[in-house]
Phi, psi and omega in degrees: 000318183296311187301311180298321181296311181294321179299316177300316182295310179296324177297314179294322179300313179299322178296311180298322175295321178290330179281321180231092185284349181259022183300327182286353175293347181267024188295327175301314175297324175302315181295319179295318176296323178296321176296315181297315179296322178297323182291320185287339174291345173298320185270034181289142170250130187255137172250111184275124181234101180062237185271349184245160179241124178265120187271127171256112189242155180276026187289344178300332180297302175292334178295327175305314182291314184290325177295328182278320190261335186253155176287155185307315182299319178293323178302310181300317182294315184297315180297313179299315180293317178297323178296315183293316178296318180298318180299313180296313184292318186272343184278125180287323178234120181272120177250113188303321181304310175293322179300308183288333178293316184293319180296318180292322183289316181295321181296314184294321182295314179289336175293314176304315182298320179296321182295321179295320181294318183291324182292337182257162182293151182260121180244171179296147185298340182268000183272131177303333176296326174295318181299318176297322179296313183294319179298316179295321180295320181287327173293325173299314179303318182292316181300316180301313180301317182291311182294324177299311181300314179300323180291320174303307183298326175296320184287321187276314188241003172112173184294325185295321177299315177298321176292322178294329178287318179297318175296324180288339182284343181298314176295327178301319180296319178299311183294325176297323179295321179294317181296323176299320178296320176297317176301321182290326176297316177302316182299316183297317182297314181295324177295329181283314182202140175286342179289346176296345180297328178295311183292322181293324179299312180297319180296315177297322175299318178295319181296321179299316180295315182294314179300315179296323179294315176291326176295317179295318177299315179292321176301314177300314182299313178300318181295317179298313179298318180288322175300316181300312180296323181291310180300324183293322178290326178292321184290329182279342172285092189289335181249147179296330182293329180271353183301313185298325179295323181282323192276312200288315184299320178293320180292316178304317182282325179295310183281358181052050183246159173286321180233150169223127190236137171241121178244123177239126181293148174299142182206119180052241180276356182270123178282172179292143182239129176218101184230144181223138169260133183239143184303330185271349185247141177281322181271181178263143178259146176266039180225168178217129180287342184293129174303138179303323183293324180294315176296319176301324181291321180289323181292321182290322181285334178076003179231178181293138180239121181239131179232127183167178181300331181276001185233096183300318191292347180243032183291340179288343181268356184290332182292317174300328177293312181301321178300325182266012178061039181247135182276312179200164186206142171243129178235123175238122179292144171269127187241141173236101186070239176260006185256134174271120184255000179171189173219157170241125189230143171235140189228136171068091172299128187290143183099126184298332189264010185235152173209165184292150183239165179310323180299328181293335177294322180293318179298315184290331175292320179300315178296316184296329178294313179291327177293317178301317181294324179291324177296313183293319177296317179300317177290330177292315178296321179301309184302315181296317177296317182296316178294329180283340183242011177226151176280132182292323183290315186255352186063020179273153170305141181265188186299318179302313181295316180300320181296318180293320179294322179297320179295321171296320183295322180296322183292328190248019182293138172282159184291331186263025183212161181243149172263117187257145176239116178244121183255121184253115179260115181282125181273133176096354182297320179298319178297323174298316179299318185287325183272323191242349183099164186293330179297322176291322176296320180296318181295322177300312180294325173299318178293319177301318180298314177301319180291320178296321178300320185288326185265343184290333182092157184294333184272004185254156174248125183247129184221165174245118187252355182200186183302308176232033181241129180241150181229140176236124179248132182201173175255141181224166187285326185200171175299317179297320176300319182295318178297318178296318180291319176300319177296317178295319183295318177301318177295321183288330181288326181294163181132169185288137174232130184274124176229111187062239176262001181255149170247115187254147175258095189274136178239162179222152173253139188240124170257140187237131168223145180225148175266135009262359188297329189239026173119162184248349179272129182302317178300319180298316179298317182290319179301316184287327174297322173294319173303315177294319178301320178296323179291326184296338183296335180262006181265145181291331180264353165074012179232130181227128170272138182300140171214159193300328181303331176297320182295311178301323176299319184290326182296321186249008188299310188294327184280328190236358184298307180295320183290332177295319179296320181292321180295320180296318181289326183261008178069032180277351176275135179263151171253121173257157184234127177248122183296153173241130190233137170289139189274341181278321184233010174058034175278137173279118185247349179177183176221154174259130180272125185231132178280140175224146184223121175261099184287136179301332180250323187264357180077208184288127177262130182298134184308317182298332181289308183285334173295320179294319178295321180293326176294317183288325184264007176080019181256007183293320177301321180293318174303312179300321181289325176295312182296311182295324181291317179296316179300317179294320180298316180288327178298321178294316181298313177301321179295320181292335179264019178060034174234074185288117182230136173277160180234155177233135183231134179281138179240141168272158177296328180294329177294320183289343178278351177274111186294343180277346186300312180302324176293321179296321178297313184301320181294319180289323180294319175293319180301314182265356178065036179258137178294143181297329180292345179274001183243131175238127176256126181255122182248127186291130181296316180301320181288329184281340187295319187282346183230029188298318184298326184278333185264347181304314177307312180294320178299321177292325177294320176295318177299322177295335175288342177106356183282155176271150182239134182233138175270112182271157179053038182297136179106344180266349179272185181264016188264177172235173182295342182294340178292334185294339177286340179268335186267136179280066185243157177244354186216148173236129183248112185286137185292143186291343177298327176283314187296315180292341180258355183297330183286344186234344184240118182294333182286321177290328180295315177296326178295316180296315178302321183291318179294319182293317183293313182287324178295319180295331174296328178282350183079030180259145173285140178250125180244135176249116173266154180088026180283117186231358183215158176295326178299314175300317180298317176300317180297316182295316182295321182296322180286341180100015176291140191268318186228143180224155170214151179161184188290342177297324175273303180190148169288165166296129190235142174294168190301316185294317180289332176294321176300319176295324178292320177306309186291327183272329190250349182235166178213155182293146174219141180265133176226176180298332177276354182122192185279132175228173179261138180236138177296131178294314184198154178261120184248000000 
């Protein structure tokens, strides 16, 4: 761009010289014109467009005079020299490319204007035709200036930048037209009398002062408005993380700088921040053009540091700036009390002829004060949020944080995975507090927290939700995988821990709850994991998966736990008996022994409630013993009366996990003289599925004793009949929910038929519970079901009423196996 403009100017200059060889005789007038043009350049107005500044100057006023009074060659020389001198004097950093472009642009523009004047007739200065010629020539000059600048911006920064220049040139053309009018008035006055120069000089001086005053006033007004908007935006930026995005771009625009940088020193959990807004970039850069030595001096001094042509006291720092190709810089420390927490920096005032001034320091200090307050407020809020969501002792997420994270995990769970909650309850922490003090107890908890972090894995969230309770939330493939993982983590967590001078072997109980099986609400999942954790404390292996019985236990635990122990000790629990009848010949073959409890205050307590309480409080073995003992005692009495009846007793999975239970059964069988074959233990299928591998040893020991094993509530679990090949059972008991609906629901009927058919293929006895109608009885008999029990035969009865039922509803019958009781009729 510079080359063609310069070549055009030199060619025209040579033509003008050849045409008028005495042009240099006008050198006194040329010097006067040079001084005048140099003066008007002082009143330049800059329009900042990206990295460059477009100057709008009142130069059209002297140009009217020089075009009319001086020969073209002198005009070109004066304008070129004036532009060169002004650029050299006013530029803080001289860039040769920009310098020569500006000289060539101004020279080419005035050359075109001179061509217009030379090409048209020369009239008297008071002739309107002269006015039109001069006005047209100077509008050509202004258009050349605008289009040349737009061309450079398009080449360097793209088409959009060039379009911005053209849009900014429209006001320039208007101002140029006004300046031309003023220049023509000066010309008319000069033509009238040369003494008018004195008055015009006074008028020009007054106008310059007025314009500069107004310009300064409007600049201050605009600065105040922009500072207000900036501080308002900073105040609305509530978090420190978003402050650079809000602050830096606005600071860069307000200060008319090429760069605006925010540097924050590292502090506690907050890392170092170094972000820069640059006029050419939309986003923020993680670099800073400011030399480190200059920033360090500002931080050490504790006050604003300004380096540039307008600041004599820091001239020693201009060399590092020049080495970094920086014109000027303002650095204002951000302070919190007496501590410097960072700096706010602006680098390179836009426009080669402009630099930062002392007034700019006050503006930047005002912004820095608000920025420092915003940083401190953001960090204070962050600290408060951190304290609100983290445990102070272990720095782990607390219950609130875990709940929020769990809610997010539930929302984004994949279909083939579960969200698991593992609650670890530290055993013995209270003993450490009582024996060694709370400081030792805190050290123990910190050690447990560290171990949990290391074994949980990167995808898990580990938190502390209570005094000695830790929780791990993670994603797993299935519920079984979660239980397995909980068992492995518990084993890894165990081991010696040094507390003071002692080495302790700390154990934990783990409660497991999973989404979606155990609820969708985070609080519910945590609550159910806690319920499972409490239940796990009494288990030898220390891991418990949540099940609904735990919740019912929790609801009624406080009301009946102590009373249940008293009832067991005082024999206040009753054992009821429900007959079991063969369906083909109506022979009474046995009874199921069921515990019942009439609470003195609450009335009849549902079996599932007090059984759950017994599981939680460790009284289940005692409850099972009471029922089994009563059943064996009655079995012995019936055998002595020539009424041989077998008994069936329900067992909990927890009972089967007790390795001592088979020995206890053997002792009771021997004590009452009852054959093992007369006893059937019914184990609920849903409860057994999750612990099948652990209960199998006990099942095999019971089978070896000779007792029968029955799968109770079959069909309600998640298993298939193929599991029966692994379990040492002799009987399948179809759940009453299917039996009661089979007469009216084809789906239930199909299930019952399938269970009976397949169970017989395995050689298992099939028992149907819930027989309540003759139609159901006939259907079961037709399918080949062997034994039934239900309200059609009898409800569960206490011993005395059962004896009356024997007399009223049964009669002796002789079979190959001996005498049995046979129902007279089914009523």
